[in-house]
N, C-alpha and C positions, 0 to 999 in steps of 0.2 A: 399283760399289755402286750397293743398289737400296732402297727400301721395303720393310716388312712391316708387317700387322698382327696384334699379338697379342691375346691374353687373358690377364692375371694370375693364373698359376694359386692368387696367394696369396686375391687381396679381389676379381676378376674383371674387374677394368677392363678395357675396350678399350685399348690403346697401338699407336704406329708407333713403327720404330726401324727404324734400319740395317740389312740384311739381312747383313751386315759382323762385325757387332758381338755377341762372345762372352756380354759379360757387361754387365746395362745394371740400373737403378734404377727401378722402379716410381714414377711421379709421385704415382699417389692413395696407395698402403699403408707405401712405402720399401722395401718389399723389394727387395733385390738376386735377380739372376733370371738363367739362360740357357734358349738355345736350341736347335734343329736345322736346320737352311737346308734347305729342299727345293727346291730352284730348279726354277721353271715361268716358262715365259717369257710372261707375258701381261698385255699392254704394259705393260711395265717394269714392274710391280708383280708381289706374291708373298702370300695372305693364309694365314697360320698360325691355324685357329681352337684355343684352349684350351677344357679343364675346371674351372671354377671347382671349386674346396672349398666346399661348403657348410661348413660345421662350421669351417672357416679365415675363413672370413665372418663366421660368427655367434663367433667371437674376437675378430677387428678389431673388432667393432659395439662387441660387448663394453669393450673398450679402451675404443675412443671413448665411450663411455658413462659410463665410470668418472670420463673428463678431461670431463667437463660440454659434448663438443661432440653435440650433440641429434641435431643436423639430420643429419648425414654418419653419426652411427652408425645412424640411420633408415633413411636410404640402402642401406647395407650390410645390413640387417636384411630391408628390401624385395628384394633381389636373393639373398639367402640363400633367400628366400619362393619365388623365379621358379625356382631350379633342384629346393628341396625346399621343396614346399604344404602340408608336414604341421610341419614342423617348429615345434615345441612352444614352443622359446626365443627364434624370432624372432620369434612374435609375443608373448609377453613381456614381451621388449625393445622389440616399436615402440610399447608399451603403455603401457614408465617415459617411453618418447622425447616422446610425443604427453603427458605428465604433467610433462616436463624435470623428472626425479626421477634418481638414482643406486640405489637401492635402494629395493623394496618394500617395503620397512618405514617407511619414508618416507608413503607411504599411512595407516598405522595413524597417524601420528604425528598429520601433518595431517586424521585422522577422514575421511580421501573413501572411501568405500564403491565398491568398483571391481566390484562381481560384474552389475553389468549391464555393463560394459566388451564391448564386443564382442570385442575381443584377448585381454581373461582367457578371456571363452569359449573361444576357437577353442586360448590353448596347455589352457587345462582339458581338454577334447576331444581333444588331438593328445599329449600328455604322458604318459610313462612312470610306471611307480608311483612309484616315489621324488619326480619331480618335481609329480606331480598333487598328490602329499600335501602336499606344500609349498604350490603353488599354493592349494589349497583354506583350507588354515589359513593365509594371510595376507588372502586371500577372507575368510572364515568373523571377522576380527579387524578390519578394515577395515568390514565390516557395524558391527560392534560397535561401535568407536571413533566410526561414524558415526551410529548410533542416542543413544549418550553424549550424543553433539555436540546434538542434535535434543532428549536432554532438560532439560538444561544452558538452550539458549537457549529452551525452552517457562519454563523453571521461573522464569528472568531476566524473562521478557515476562511471567508473571503477579504478579509481587511488583510490578512499574510498575507496571501495571493494579490491581492491589490498593490502591496506594498514593497513585494520582490519576496520575500520567507518561502520559495517554494515547499520547502523542506518541509516544515513548521504546518504549512496549508494542505501540504498531502497525507499531514499526519492525522490531522481533524479530519480530514473527510473520509479518512478509512475508519478513524473512530465512529462514524455513524454510521457507515453500511455495518459496524460488527456489531449498533446496536439495534440498526433500521435496515437490512437490505433494500436496493431496487427502487434508490433516486436516480432517477437520469441527470437534473443537475449535480448532484456529488459526483457520477463519473466525468463529467464533466469536467467540472473543478479539476478532478486529478489529471485529465486530457492539460487543461491548462498551464496545470504544475509539469508533467510531465515535458514538456517542450520548453519550460522555462518564458512561460505566455503569462503576462497576468490578464489582457480579456480576449476576446475574440478577435479582436482585428492585429492585435499582436501576431495572434496567431497565425493568420491569412499570410505579413508582411513574414515570417519563421520560412515560411516558401516551404514546408514539411507536409508531405500526404499522408493526411491522418485515417485515412477512411478507410485504414488494413492493422490499425491500433487498436488492442482490447480493450480500452477506457472510452476508445471513439464506440464502437461497436455496441458496447453495453447498455451509455446513455443511449445510443437507438432502440435497443429494444425494448425502455425502458418509460423512451419519450412515447407522448399521443400527440395527435392532432398540430395544431400550428407547430408547438414548441421540435415535433422533431422535424416537421419539414424548416424549420429554419436551423438544425443543429448538421439537415444536409447538404443546405445551399453554403453553409460555414465548409465543410467537409470538401465540397466541389471547390471552393474557392480558394482554400490555401493545397488541394490537389493538383489546380490549375496555375496556382503560383509556382507551385514543386517542380511543374512542366517546364514552364520558362527562366528557373531557375537555372535547373539542369542543361536548359536547351543553349544560355549564356556560357554555362562554364566551359558546352562542348565544343561552343565556338570557339572561345579563348582559348582550351587547351591548343586545336587545332591553329590556330592562328600564332603560339607560343612555338609549338612545334615546329612549325615554317619558320619561325624565326632563329629555332635553334639552329634547326639545318646548313642555312641560311649563315648566319653567323658563324659556326665553327666549320664551314666548307672557307668562307670569307678567312676566318683566322688562321687555317694551313696554308690557302694561296701566298696570302701575306707573310707568313715563315717563310714557303718556301722563296718570295719575292725578296725576305730581309739578302739571301746568299747568293740571288742574282747580281743584286744591285751591290754587294759586296767583289762579287767578281765585274763589274764594271769597274770599279775605283781602281782595285789591282791592275787594271790594259789604260783603263787611262794614264793623262798624260797630264803630269804632277803641274807641267806651266801652264796647261789649261783651264784659266779659272773660270771660263765661263759652262765648261763642261762639268770643270770638281763642283762648280753650284749648281748645278744640274742636280748632277746626281746626289747630291749633297739633302738637295729638296724634294726631288723623288725619296732618300729614307725616310726622311724627316715621317714623309705622307707615309708610308708604308709600314713607320711602324704607328704611330696614329692610326691607321684605321685595324691595325694589327689591333694593339691596346684594347681598342674599342668595339673590337668586333669579340674579340674577349671577352669582356664582361658582360656582353648581350647575351651570351653564347651559358656563362656561369649562373648572367638574372632564370633565363629564360628557363633553363632546365630547373632550377631551383623552385620554381611556381610550378613548374607541371610536376613536378614532384609532392607540393602541397595538392595540388587538385585531383593529381592521382588520388590519395588519403579521402577526398571526398567522395570521387566518384569509383574509387576503385578501379582501375584500372592499371596496367604493369608500366611501370619508367623503369630504362635501364641505368638502376642509379649508378651501377659503376663505370659509366658512359661521366660520371662527376670527374673523375680522375683526371680523367685526360684533359677537358676542361681548366681546370687548376691548373696543370701542367705549360699547357699553352699561356694561358694566362698571366703566372709566373715569369715566363721568359718574355710576355709583352710588354709587364708591368715592370721588368726590369728592361730590358728594350728602352721605354718609354723615360721610366727615368735617368739614366744615364746620358740618355740625347735631349731633355728636355728641362730636369731638373739639374741634373750635375753640368 
């Protein structure tokens, strides 16, 4: 008694069985088989090669596919293709296995476009007339379902954008690009989300130069004709608005700097004037009522101007610091401590003189 190697005529699997067994069972597909023993003395082992039936392999794979055993089903489809490389149903089955679906109608329900799938293309190429018609029909319906799904996603994203829910809109736009890259209007929607603008007019009003933003460039790269020209016009308008805003901020910055320096110098001068007026008080004749009134008026005026100029200094410096954050210009922030000291002195003098 010895061992022989055979191929299962049902599934094509390689089997090793006793040479005296008249009936045996395939460990892979469960088929009951018989064989004719051919006696050759070759080191005690005899090999008998069987020919796998391609259609039986595909049928077995289809059964496994319907029961959800996708990995095993794919193996049988691949074996069928080894014997018959132009077997359309085997390519179609591999596509189903890779997507882990039991029937092709699932592609329509899932809105998955299969028309670019390599196994779909091979199945269509090698199919006979009736199967090819079915494959093409499923492909067309899956593509239509896929496009409808994209339209629904875009409508939802546009509604979120119009309502100001920029984060939600951005998620949906990115979802569309993950399914189907290369849509100029989707990149434009992402640009609006990035700039927190609900529409193109608001984008221009934001006065942000969008021409160097990635999403703007991507929208231009995929847009064509009038749409591309429109995007370029909006970009130029936004860029011009950004230049005007920057110019206004620069002018404001320079005006505030002048106000800061003038008010600071005036505060210092008024602080010195207080000592000067106090010196005049100490030299004045207490019985000279007219001189005392004159000096009192002078002192009140100096204190009022001192207090007002210190307030203007603080305000102008605070705004300059804010503008610095926008323009990126350096402002000596430590200067504010000097201003606060002057403001404290002037406020104390003002309240003592006019309130108390």
